[in-house]
C-alpha positions as CSV (number, residue, x, y, z in Angstrom):
1,X,129.0,11.8,71.0
2,X,130.2,8.3,71.9
3,X,127.5,6.6,69.7
4,X,128.4,8.8,66.8
5,X,132.1,8.1,67.0
6,X,131.4,4.4,67.6
7,X,129.2,4.1,64.5
8,X,131.6,6.2,62.4
9,X,134.6,4.1,63.5
10,X,133.0,0.9,62.2
11,X,132.7,2.4,58.7
12,X,136.3,3.7,58.6
13,X,138.7,1.9,56.3
14,X,141.6,3.5,58.1
15,X,141.0,5.6,61.2
16,X,142.5,9.0,61.4
17,X,146.0,9.1,62.9
18,X,144.7,11.4,65.7
19,X,142.1,8.8,66.8
20,X,144.6,7.0,69.2
21,X,145.4,10.3,70.9
22,X,141.7,11.3,71.1
23,X,140.7,7.9,72.7
24,X,143.4,8.5,75.3
25,X,142.0,11.9,76.1
26,X,138.4,10.6,76.2
27,X,139.6,7.9,78.7
28,X,141.0,10.6,81.0
29,X,137.9,12.7,80.8
30,X,135.2,10.0,81.0
31,X,137.2,7.4,83.0
32,X,135.7,4.0,83.6
33,X,132.6,4.7,81.4
34,X,134.7,5.2,78.3
35,X,137.0,2.2,79.0
36,X,134.0,-0.1,79.5
37,X,132.3,1.2,76.4
38,X,135.4,0.6,74.3
39,X,135.7,-2.9,75.6
40,X,132.2,-3.8,74.6
């Protein structure tokens, strides 16, 4: 799922307004793995 979202995010002109909230929820669920992946 991460790879799909990561690839899709690069093609977005303007990310959906819910994306910030979704990223926060993914960070809670996946913890350090998600945070490291977003930093890369």
